[in-house]
C-alpha positions, 0 to 999 in steps of 0.5 A: 544475507542479513541485509537481504533478509531485513529488506524482505521482512520490511517489504512483507510488513509493508505489504501486509500493513497496506492490505490490512489498511485497505481492509479496515479503512472505510468505503468513502475513504477508499473511493477518495484515495482511489480517485487520487491514485488514478491521477499519478497512474495516468500521468505515468 
């Protein structure tokens, strides 16, 4: 039970950090990262 709780906590923290990063990072960086993320998504 403790291992599951820790895993969930880390997952939630990572998600929250990701959302905050997306909100805080500039628009130009957002566009560049979006283009870079598009390649691996299409590859899959």
